[in-house]
N, C-alpha and C positions, 0 to 999 in steps of 0.2 A: 504494500500500500504506500502510495506516494505521501511524503510529508507535506503538510499544508502550511504555507507561509502567507502572512498578511503584510502587505506593504501599504503604508498610509502616506499619502502625499497631500500637499496643501491645495486649498481651493482659492486662496487669496491671490489676486492678480495685480494689486497695486500697493505701493508704499505710500504714495501721495499722488497728486494730480500730475506731477512731473516725472515720476518714476514708476514704471511697470515692473512687476515681479512675478513670481510663480515658483515652479520647481526648477532647480538647477539640473539640466538634462542629464549630465553624466552621473550625477548622484543617484538618479533613478535607474538609468539604463544599465550601467555596469553591475550594480547589485542584482537587478532583475535577471540579466543574462547569466550571472553566476548561479543564481538559484535555479533557473531552468536547466542549466548544465548539470546541476547536482541532482536533478530529477524531481524537484519540488513542484507542487501544484500551487501556483501563486495567484492570490486575489489582490487586486489593486483597489483601494478604497480611499475616500477623501471626506472631509467634513460636509461638503456640499453635494457630493455625488456628481455624476455627469462628467462633462469635459473638464479636465484639469489644466490650468494655465502653465505655460512654460516661460521661464525668465528669458526674455529676448536676448539678453547678453550671453546666455549659455548655449544658444543655438549656433552650430557650426555649419558653414556652407558645404563642407566636404565630409559630412557625417558618414560613418561606415554603413554599408547596406544592412548589416546585422542589427542596426539600431531601429530599423523601420517597424518591425513587429512590436518591440516594447513601446514605441511611441504611439502605436495604434491602440495599445491598452489604455492609454491616457485619454482617449476620446470618450470613453464611457466608464467612469469609475463607479464603484458601488458606494452608496451613501453609508457613512460610518454607523449611523443609528440602526441600520438594518443588518449589521455584521454580528454574528454570533461568536462571542469571545471564546467559547469553549471548543470551537471548531478548528483552532489553529495550533500548530506546534511551535511557532515563533512569530515575532512581529519585528518589522524593520521600518525605520522612519528616515527616508531621504530628506535632504535639506532644500535650500532655496530660501531667500529672505521672506517669502510668503508665509513660511511656518511660524515666523515671529508674531504674526498677526492673527492666525486662526487656531494654531495648535494649543497654546496654553490654556485657553478657556473653553475648549470643546468638551462638553460633558461625556460624550460617547468615547472619545479618545481617553479621557481620564479613567473611565470605568474599565475599559479594555486593558490599559496599562496597569491599573491596580490589580486586576485579575492575574496578569502575567507576573507581576512582582510578588504577589502573595503566594503563587504556586511555583516560584523559582523557575519560570519558563524563559527561554531565550528572548532577549530584548536587544535590538541593535539600532543604531542611528549614526548618521554622518553629518558633519558640518553644522547647519542650523536645525537639523532634525531633533536634537535634544531639547529644543524649545518645548517639545511636547512633554518633557519631564518636569518642568519647573514648578508646576502646581499639583503634581500627582502625589497623593498620600496613599500609603499602604493601609491595610485594615487596622493596623496598630497605631495609626496616626502619624507615623514618621514619614519623612519625605522619601520618595523612590531613590533619590540620589544620595541620601545621608550616609556618609561613611564609605561611599563607593568610589573607587578609582575610575576616572573617566576623562575624556577630552571632548572638545567641541570647537566650533569657530571661536578663535580667541579675540579678546578686546583689541589686541594689536592688529590683527588681520581686519577686524571690523573698521577700525580707524583708517586703515590704509585704503579701504574702499570709498571712504568719505561719505558712507551712508550711516555711520554711527549716530549722527545727530537726528536721523529720521526714524531710528528704531524705538519701539516702546520700552525697551530695556536692553542692556548688554548681556548677552547670553552667558559668557564666562562669569561675570559678576553674579548673576542670578543663581547659577549652579553652585558657586562657592557659598553664597548666602544660605543656600538650602543644605549645606553640609557636604557637598561633593569634594572629594580629594582630587582636585583638578590638575591634570598633567598636560604638557604641550611640547611639541617639537618646534624647530625653527619655522618662521612664517612660510606658508605655502609648501611645506614639506609633507611627505607621506608619513602620517603618524597615527597609530592605532593603539587603543588600550583595551585589553580584555580583563574583566574582573568577574570571575564566576559566570553567571548567566548574562552579564552585561557587556556588550561590545560597542565601542564608539570610535569614530574616525574624526579627525580634526577639521578637515576641509575637503574641497573637491578632489584634490590630489590623493586623498586617502580612501576614496570610494571603493575601488577594487579590492584593496587590501582589507578594508573593513568587512566587505562582503565575504571574502574568503575566510577571515577569522570567525565570522558569524556562522558560516557553514560548519567550521570545525567544532564550534560550541554546540550547535544543533546535533551533529552526529555523535559527539561524545555524550551529551546528555541523553540522547535517545538510547544509546547502547546501555548506559547505566540504568535507565528506567525500564526498558523493555526486553533486554537481551540477557 
């Protein structure tokens, strides 16, 4: 039986009237293809359902042909409120600045992540994807990230984009405030942290490595539980 993975992407398509946003393409496509190659059955969901927006800055003119099928999956995403949290073996949150605007306060995403955290199931995210973690509490009332080693898009990287002043919060700062043991590599370097069931990647350059590390965690936990 194929393992079932839930990928949650943003529905937010603008930062303000001057800046469009959405999913950072490679942060979705590279993990998606990694999960398909691993034999997983992947569901793509979003807070709003339907067509998910792409950050125009992340769209390349010479995208590989292999990216076409993953991008088609973004044309019709499942509404998160219709997702059954018990149906999946892992959850992965790609980034893009859009996540900063709709992930933190989405009740369906919070409920799903609480379930995964309470049951010690694989949770992965890359770049701005961990924005989905900042307000999530486990059933015991503690933050999902409290005491957990992890990484995400850093304050330094955010400032270098000059979009920091338009963000509702700084992701690194918020994660630290919620108790995360935040780690980072050099700006724009491939940097991944695995802490038990939690796998996080720092930035777009970390997407592929984060996905591969996530698969390793899924496979290890599956063997421990079912074999």
